[in-house]
N, C-alpha and C positions, 0 to 999 in steps of 0.2 A: 529926584533917584538916585538910591545908594548903592556899591557895590562893593561884594566882600572878593579883598585880594589877600592874595597870600605876602608876606613881608617881603619877599625876595620880589615880587615883582609891586613893591611901592614907588611909587617915584619923588623927590623932594616937589612941593608945590601943592600934589594932592592935600585936602581939606580932608579931616577926621570926621564922619558921618556922626559915628558911637562913638563913647568913650571909652580908651583902650585900659584894662585892666591888666597889673600884672600879677603877677604869682602870689603876694599877697592878698590878692583883693580887692587891693585900692585902687581908685581911677588913674593911672601914669600921665594920660593922658588927655585931657576934657576937650568932648566934643567941640567941632569950630577950629579946633588946632590946625595952622597950615603946616605941612610935612618940613623938616627938614634931614639933611643926608644924618646930624649927628640923631635925630628922633630917629632914623630906620635905623641906625646903627645899635642905638639902647632894644630895641625893640626884637633884634634879632636873640632866637635861644627863647625869650623869656613869652612870648607869644608864636600863635600861628600864623596867621593873619589879622585884617584889618579891614572897618566898614570904613569906604570913604564915600564921600558927596562929588555932586557931578561936578564937573569942569567948573570953576568959578566965571569962565571967561566967554563961557554959552558959545560954545564954537558949531553949535550945531543943537538937533535933536538929537545924537546920540555925545553922550560927552565923555571925556578923552578916559576916565576911569573905566564907561562902560564899556570904550570901546576898548580897551586897555582887556577888561576880562572875556569878551568876544575872542581877540588875539589869544588869549592864555587856553582858553575852551578848543580852539583850532588847531593850538600847536600840541595839545598835551592829546587830544584823539588819534595824532599820528607818528609822534613818541612813541616810541617802546621801552625808556628807562628814565629812570628820576638822575638828573645833575648829581654826583657825588664829587665831587672835583672843581676848584675853581675854575678850570677849561672847560670841564663840560657845564657850568655854568653861565659860562659867558656866551658859547654856541647858546645854549636856552634862550638869554635875553635878546642876541642878533634872530633868534627867528620867532621870536614873540613879538620884537620890534620891525621886523619884514610882513610878520601877519598884520601890523598894524596899518605899515604904510598901504598895505593892500586895502583893507579895510577904507581907507579914507579917499584910495580913488574909487574904489567902486560907488561911495556916495557921493562924488564928484561929478559921476557919471551920468 
């Protein structure tokens, strides 16, 4: 299974499920690429989102990317603003990480 995530929600180690094309229409990153911090930094401003594959570690029926997507949905339903500053972006990321932890705890019960 694959999940589309915002570039700001990508994490190193996630695997690209569909080629990511740059502004010139050519594939910058092919499917199967394991994302690094450098990849994610380079994508910022060039694309809005990317499709990533499920967790290669196989940590259960729901993948890390799928869980991250659910956490993002959870946070965005409750937020009434979009992060505009680095400080707000950090608050957003903390909220998403907390939602991920809660989803993992629910799954373990």
